[in-house]
C-alpha positions in Angstrom: 248.0 59.2 -104.9 249.4 63.4 -104.9 247.2 65.7 -103.3 248.1 68.0 -106.3 248.2 65.3 -109.4 244.5 64.1 -110.0 243.1 62.4 -113.1 239.4 63.7 -114.6 237.0 63.4 -112.8 235.1 60.2 -113.1 238.4 58.2 -114.7 238.9 56.7 -111.3 235.2 55.1 -111.3 236.8 53.2 -114.0 237.3 49.6 -113.3 239.9 47.8 -115.1 239.0 46.2 -118.0 239.7 42.0 -118.0 240.5 40.3 -121.1 239.7 36.6 -122.0 242.4 34.5 -119.9 244.5 32.4 -122.3 246.8 30.5 -120.1 246.4 27.6 -117.5 249.2 26.7 -115.4 250.7 23.7 -116.2 249.0 22.7 -119.6 249.6 22.8 -123.0 246.6 21.6 -124.4 244.7 24.7 -123.6 241.4 25.5 -125.6 240.7 29.5 -125.5 237.0 30.1 -125.7 236.3 33.1 -124.1 237.5 36.1 -126.2 234.9 35.2 -129.3 238.0 34.6 -131.7 237.7 32.8 -134.8 238.9 29.7 -134.5 240.0 29.0 -137.8 242.6 32.1 -137.0 243.1 35.0 -139.9 242.9 33.6 -143.6 245.6 32.8 -145.9 245.1 35.9 -147.5 245.7 38.3 -144.7 248.5 36.0 -143.2 250.4 36.5 -146.9 249.9 40.8 -147.0 251.3 40.4 -143.3 254.3 39.0 -144.3 254.5 41.4 -147.7 253.8 44.9 -145.7 256.9 43.9 -143.5 259.1 45.1 -146.4 258.0 48.8 -145.7 258.1 49.0 -141.4 260.0 51.9 -142.2 257.7 53.9 -143.8 254.7 56.1 -142.2 251.2 54.5 -142.9 249.0 56.7 -145.0 247.2 59.2 -142.7 243.7 58.9 -144.5 243.3 55.0 -145.0 241.9 55.6 -148.6 242.9 52.4 -149.8 241.1 50.5 -146.7 238.1 52.6 -146.8 237.9 52.4 -150.5 237.2 48.4 -149.8 235.1 48.8 -147.7 233.0 50.9 -149.6 232.7 48.6 -152.4 232.6 45.7 -150.3 229.5 46.9 -148.6 228.3 49.6 -151.1 228.8 52.2 -148.9 230.6 55.8 -149.6 234.0 55.8 -148.6 234.1 59.3 -147.9 231.6 57.9 -144.8 233.7 55.5 -143.4 236.5 56.2 -140.2 239.2 53.5 -139.8 239.7 53.0 -135.9 242.4 50.6 -133.6 239.5 48.2 -133.3 235.7 49.3 -133.0 236.8 50.0 -129.6 238.5 53.4 -130.6 235.6 54.0 -132.6 233.8 54.0 -129.5 236.2 55.9 -127.8 236.1 58.6 -130.5 232.6 58.7 -130.2 232.3 59.8 -126.6 235.2 62.6 -126.8 233.2 63.9 -129.4 230.0 64.0 -128.4 230.0 63.8 -124.3 231.1 65.1 -121.8 230.9 66.9 -118.1 226.8 67.2 -117.7 226.1 65.0 -120.4 224.7 61.5 -120.7 225.6 58.3 -122.3 222.7 55.3 -122.4 223.1 51.3 -123.2 221.0 48.2 -122.5 222.0 46.8 -119.0 224.1 43.5 -120.5 225.6 45.9 -122.7 229.3 45.7 -124.3 231.8 47.3 -121.3 233.3 49.9 -123.4 230.5 52.3 -123.5 230.5 52.6 -119.6 234.6 53.0 -120.2 234.3 55.2 -122.7 231.7 57.5 -121.4 233.4 58.1 -118.0 236.7 58.7 -119.7 235.1 61.5 -121.6 233.9 62.9 -118.4 230.0 61.9 -119.2 227.6 59.7 -117.1 226.7 56.0 -117.9 223.2 55.2 -117.9 221.8 51.6 -117.9 218.3 50.9 -119.2 216.8 47.3 -118.3 216.6 44.7 -120.8 213.7 42.1 -120.9 214.9 38.5 -121.2 218.3 39.6 -121.9 217.2 41.4 -125.2 217.7 45.1 -125.8 214.5 46.9 -125.0 213.5 50.1 -126.8 210.9 50.9 -125.1 213.2 50.7 -121.7 215.6 53.1 -123.0 213.3 55.5 -125.0 212.3 56.0 -120.9 215.6 56.7 -120.0 216.4 59.4 -122.4 216.8 62.8 -121.0 217.7 66.0 -122.4 220.8 65.1 -121.3 221.1 62.0 -123.4 224.2 63.1 -125.9 224.7 59.0 -127.3 222.7 55.9 -127.2 224.6 52.5 -127.9 223.4 49.1 -128.8 224.9 46.2 -129.7 223.6 44.1 -132.1 223.8 41.3 -131.8 224.9 42.3 -128.3 227.6 40.8 -126.6 227.7 38.7 -124.4 223.8 37.1 -124.9 224.1 37.2 -128.6 220.4 38.4 -129.0 219.3 40.3 -131.3 216.5 42.9 -132.0 214.8 43.4 -135.2 215.6 46.2 -137.8 212.0 47.6 -137.2 212.6 48.6 -133.2 216.1 50.0 -134.1 214.3 52.2 -136.2 211.6 52.9 -134.0 214.3 54.0 -131.6 216.0 55.9 -134.5 212.9 58.0 -135.1 212.2 58.9 -131.5 215.2 59.9 -130.1 216.0 63.6 -129.1 217.4 66.1 -131.9 220.8 66.3 -129.8 221.2 62.4 -129.0 222.9 60.1 -131.6 222.5 56.2 -132.2 225.3 54.4 -132.1 224.9 50.9 -133.8 227.7 48.4 -132.4 227.9 45.6 -135.1 231.0 43.8 -133.5 229.2 40.4 -134.7 227.0 42.0 -137.8 228.0 39.3 -140.4 227.2 36.4 -138.0 223.6 37.0 -138.5 222.4 36.2 -141.9 220.8 38.7 -143.8 221.8 41.9 -141.5 223.7 44.9 -142.8 224.6 46.1 -139.3 222.4 48.7 -139.8 224.5 50.6 -142.9 220.9 51.0 -145.2 219.4 53.2 -141.7 222.6 55.0 -141.2 222.7 56.3 -145.0 219.2 57.1 -144.4 219.3 59.0 -141.4 221.8 61.8 -139.8 221.5 61.1 -135.9 222.7 57.1 -136.4 226.8 56.1 -136.7 227.4 52.3 -137.1 231.1 50.2 -135.5 232.2 47.2 -137.2 235.4 45.0 -136.7 238.1 42.9 -138.3 238.7 41.0 -135.0 235.9 38.3 -135.3 235.1 37.2 -138.3 237.9 37.8 -140.2 240.4 36.7 -137.4 242.5 40.3 -136.8 241.9 40.6 -133.3 245.9 40.5 -132.5 246.0 43.2 -135.2 243.3 45.6 -134.0 241.4 46.8 -136.8 237.7 48.7 -136.8 235.6 51.1 -138.3 232.8 53.4 -138.9 229.8 54.4 -141.2 228.2 57.3 -140.6 226.7 61.0 -141.4 229.7 63.1 -142.8 228.6 65.5 -140.5 229.6 63.1 -137.8 232.9 61.4 -139.5 234.2 64.9 -139.9 234.1 65.3 -136.4 235.6 62.1 -135.7 238.6 62.9 -138.0 239.2 65.9 -136.0 239.9 63.6 -132.9 241.6 60.7 -134.6 245.3 60.6 -134.8 247.1 60.7 -137.6 248.6 57.7 -137.7 246.2 55.6 -135.3 246.7 52.7 -137.7 250.3 51.3 -138.8 250.6 50.2 -142.5 251.0 46.2 -141.6 247.2 46.9 -139.8 245.8 48.6 -143.1 247.2 45.9 -145.6 246.0 43.1 -143.6 242.8 44.3 -143.3 242.1 44.9 -146.9 243.4 41.6 -147.9 241.3 39.9 -145.0 238.2 41.6 -146.5 238.4 39.9 -149.9 239.4 36.7 -148.5 235.7 35.3 -149.6 236.8 31.6 -149.1 238.0 32.3 -145.3 234.6 34.0 -144.8 232.1 31.7 -146.2 233.6 28.8 -144.5 234.1 30.9 -141.4 230.6 31.9 -141.3 229.2 28.4 -142.6 231.0 26.2 -140.0 230.1 28.6 -136.9 226.5 28.5 -137.9 226.9 24.7 -137.9 228.6 24.6 -134.4 226.9 27.3 -132.6 223.5 25.5 -132.9 224.7 22.3 -132.1 226.3 23.1 -129.0 223.2 25.4 -128.5 221.0 22.3 -128.5 223.4 20.0 -126.9 223.4 22.3 -123.9 219.7 22.4 -123.9 219.6 18.8 -123.4 222.3 18.6 -120.5 219.7 21.3 -118.8 221.9 24.4 -119.4 219.5 26.9 -122.1 220.7 29.1 -124.1 219.0 32.4 -126.2 219.3 32.0 -129.8 222.3 33.2 -130.7 223.3 35.5 -133.5 227.0 36.0 -132.9 229.6 33.5 -132.5 229.3 32.5 -129.0 226.4 31.1 -126.9 226.0 32.4 -123.4 225.4 29.2 -121.2 222.7 29.9 -118.1 223.0 28.0 -114.8 220.6 27.5 -111.9 222.5 30.0 -109.8 226.1 32.0 -109.5 227.6 29.0 -107.9 227.1 26.7 -109.8 228.2 28.8 -113.1 231.4 29.0 -110.8 231.5 25.4 -109.9 231.0 24.5 -114.2 233.4 27.0 -114.8 236.1 25.2 -112.6 235.3 21.8 -114.5 235.8 23.1 -117.6 239.2 24.6 -116.5 240.2 22.1 -114.9 239.9 20.2 -118.6 241.9 22.8 -119.8 238.8 24.8 -121.5 238.8 28.6 -121.2 235.4 30.5 -121.2 234.4 33.6 -120.1 232.7 34.4 -117.2 230.1 37.4 -117.3 229.3 38.4 -113.7 230.8 41.8 -114.8 227.8 42.0 -117.2 225.4 41.7 -114.8 225.2 38.2 -116.0 227.0 35.8 -112.6 224.8 32.7 -113.3 225.8 32.3 -116.7 229.2 31.7 -118.8 229.8 32.9 -122.5 231.1 30.3 -124.4 233.2 31.1 -127.8 232.2 28.6 -130.9 235.2 27.2 -131.6 236.0 24.3 -134.1 234.4 20.5 -133.9 236.9 19.1 -131.4 236.5 21.9 -129.4 232.6 22.1 -129.1 232.1 18.5 -128.5 234.9 18.9 -125.8 233.1 21.6 -124.3 229.7 19.4 -124.3 231.3 16.3 -122.7 233.0 18.3 -120.1 229.2 20.0 -119.2 227.5 16.5 -119.2 229.9 15.6 -117.1 229.4 18.4 -114.6 225.7 18.4 -114.8 225.6 14.7 -114.1 227.2 14.9 -111.1 224.9 18.0 -109.9 222.2 15.6 -110.5 
């Protein structure tokens, strides 16, 4: 590196993010279960909107995302003026760190929390702080114990990635109430739709001035390849975030397809039903095989093995059969594999391979 040209402090502390692998050399029957994607893909309405949007590629998109924000407001009974849209919920997380944290500030998150919290904090020049979890669940008391006068942001993924665990809203409310006045609580709801009866924390955001919710179209709606997310927060926060948001951060195609996907109730219903069915089946089958999982409220299960070596060996067995799952050592869980809930065929194939592997371990 040049002695004169240097990045901002803390940038070089960021480890490059490794996305889920999608190919295996020499195989054409690969099933990717490493990125928590909807196995049914995007719905028909989204696909049709994608084709229609191609006719206007020469036009700039709207800068205020008014149509999508209005649709989101109608769908979830929220004030559209308090909604911001981004390139995945990752971009909203980045906006929050850019706007509210910097050198000398701290960004707090739980032990097995989403990697982007640390990355975005360091990119803003802030110091990441990690609070321990209890049995792979967010521990509100531990979070509060790690709050200092320098804490500006507290991130909680609920349900959490990669554990799939979830804490009750009463605990989230307790955390929000006990945070100091300078601290903003961010509820990452990337998997909120998969938790039955859960609003992602929207009601808490409406009731308070120190809570923000983030959501995404990448999981349930099957639009991971388009990168569309959104956030809902107090007006004073949204006004700030819109000052750092690029005016054309979402393309016209992203906006049109996301709006169409939001209205595809049949696709949403089918996706949720099938996920619940096969998530429960897969968790039960893995437990029977001696591979425990915590109760998942998302679209994946976290399979826990005896140790890191056994998890590594099982991952190799899965890869040998063309099945790609996610190793989560970077999340502090080297003894575990995160397995996306696929369709029936994929879930049965995973269970078959793990059954053979565990039998060989006996």
